[in-house]
C-alpha atoms as a printed R data frame, in Angstrom:
   type eleno elety resid chain resno       x       y      z
1  ATOM     1    CA   MET     A     1 180.247 -48.131 38.167
2  ATOM     2    CA   VAL     A     2 177.534 -50.744 38.807
3  ATOM     3    CA   GLN     A     3 174.969 -48.583 36.986
4  ATOM     4    CA   ARG     A     4 177.317 -48.299 34.005
5  ATOM     5    CA   GLN     A     5 177.648 -52.129 33.859
6  ATOM     6    CA   ALA     A     6 173.841 -52.428 34.038
7  ATOM     7    CA   ALA     A     7 173.522 -50.137 31.024
8  ATOM     8    CA   LEU     A     8 175.920 -52.307 29.092
9  ATOM     9    CA   SER     A     9 174.085 -55.488 29.966
10 ATOM    10    CA   VAL     A    10 170.856 -54.568 28.201
11 ATOM    11    CA   THR     A    11 169.684 -57.662 26.353
12 ATOM    12    CA   PRO     A    12 168.547 -57.540 22.738
13 ATOM    13    CA   GLU     A    13 165.060 -58.497 23.955
14 ATOM    14    CA   GLN     A    14 164.973 -55.549 26.365
15 ATOM    15    CA   ARG     A    15 166.168 -53.222 23.601
16 ATOM    16    CA   ARG     A    16 163.498 -54.550 21.220
17 ATOM    17    CA   ILE     A    17 160.730 -54.083 23.801
18 ATOM    18    CA   ALA     A    18 161.949 -50.564 24.629
19 ATOM    19    CA   THR     A    19 161.989 -49.654 20.920
20 ATOM    20    CA   GLN     A    20 158.440 -50.958 20.442
21 ATOM    21    CA   GLN     A    21 157.208 -49.008 23.451
22 ATOM    22    CA   PHE     A    22 158.970 -45.920 22.217
23 ATOM    23    CA   GLU     A    23 157.228 -46.192 18.856
24 ATOM    24    CA   ARG     A    24 153.850 -46.621 20.529
25 ATOM    25    CA   ALA     A    25 154.556 -43.596 22.744
26 ATOM    26    CA   GLN     A    26 155.337 -41.551 19.667
27 ATOM    27    CA   GLN     A    27 151.951 -42.519 18.199
28 ATOM    28    CA   LEU     A    28 150.182 -41.505 21.407
29 ATOM    29    CA   ILE     A    29 152.021 -38.188 21.560
30 ATOM    30    CA   VAL     A    30 150.716 -37.318 18.073
31 ATOM    31    CA   GLN     A    31 147.157 -38.107 19.243
32 ATOM    32    CA   GLY     A    32 147.611 -35.878 22.296
33 ATOM    33    CA   GLY     A    33 144.979 -35.408 24.979
34 ATOM    34    CA   LYS     A    34 144.673 -38.033 27.698
35 ATOM    35    CA   ASN     A    35 147.093 -40.221 25.767
36 ATOM    36    CA   LEU     A    36 150.032 -38.164 27.015
37 ATOM    37    CA   ASP     A    37 149.890 -39.776 30.446
38 ATOM    38    CA   TYR     A    38 150.129 -43.235 28.926
39 ATOM    39    CA   ALA     A    39 152.862 -42.054 26.560
40 ATOM    40    CA   LEU     A    40 154.834 -40.782 29.569
41 ATOM    41    CA   SER     A    41 154.464 -44.158 31.274
42 ATOM    42    CA   LEU     A    42 155.759 -45.948 28.172
43 ATOM    43    CA   LEU     A    43 158.713 -43.541 27.865
44 ATOM    44    CA   GLN     A    44 159.600 -44.097 31.502
45 ATOM    45    CA   ASP     A    45 159.564 -47.862 30.875
46 ATOM    46    CA   CYS     A    46 161.825 -47.331 27.844
47 ATOM    47    CA   CYS     A    47 164.319 -45.496 30.046
48 ATOM    48    CA   ARG     A    48 164.258 -48.301 32.640
49 ATOM    49    CA   LEU     A    49 164.772 -50.976 30.027
50 ATOM    50    CA   ASP     A    50 167.551 -49.193 28.137
51 ATOM    51    CA   PRO     A    51 168.957 -46.486 30.416
52 ATOM    52    CA   ALA     A    52 171.834 -45.610 28.098
53 ATOM    53    CA   ASN     A    53 169.579 -44.593 25.223
54 ATOM    54    CA   LEU     A    54 169.787 -40.808 25.080
55 ATOM    55    CA   GLU     A    55 166.916 -40.480 22.587
56 ATOM    56    CA   PHE     A    56 164.491 -42.101 25.029
57 ATOM    57    CA   ARG     A    57 165.531 -39.763 27.827
58 ATOM    58    CA   GLN     A    58 165.371 -36.631 25.714
59 ATOM    59    CA   ARG     A    59 161.910 -37.479 24.416
60 ATOM    60    CA   LEU     A    60 160.686 -38.283 27.940
61 ATOM    61    CA   ARG     A    61 161.846 -34.880 29.191
62 ATOM    62    CA   GLN     A    62 160.373 -33.104 26.169
63 ATOM    63    CA   VAL     A    63 156.936 -34.709 26.732
64 ATOM    64    CA   GLN     A    64 157.113 -34.015 30.472
65 ATOM    65    CA   ARG     A    65 157.701 -30.319 29.756
66 ATOM    66    CA   ALA     A    66 154.761 -30.240 27.348
67 ATOM    67    CA   ARG     A    67 152.440 -32.169 29.626
68 ATOM    68    CA   PHE     A    68 153.190 -30.260 32.836
69 ATOM    69    CA   LYS     A    69 153.868 -26.877 31.162
70 ATOM    70    CA   ASN     A    70 157.326 -26.668 32.676
């Protein structure tokens, strides 16, 4: 219940920052290589800032699978 309330209390500033980080992560993913580790870090931050955003979580998992060949 507390976690659900936390998801609802995401501020517009947090959402904006998470969106910017997500966009930067997308750019890094396209570049590939060593950038994937940084992209993963950014995606994790996105999920922490806006935990209710399903797109962030799905993309994080997708990149984790690609990076670690899982």
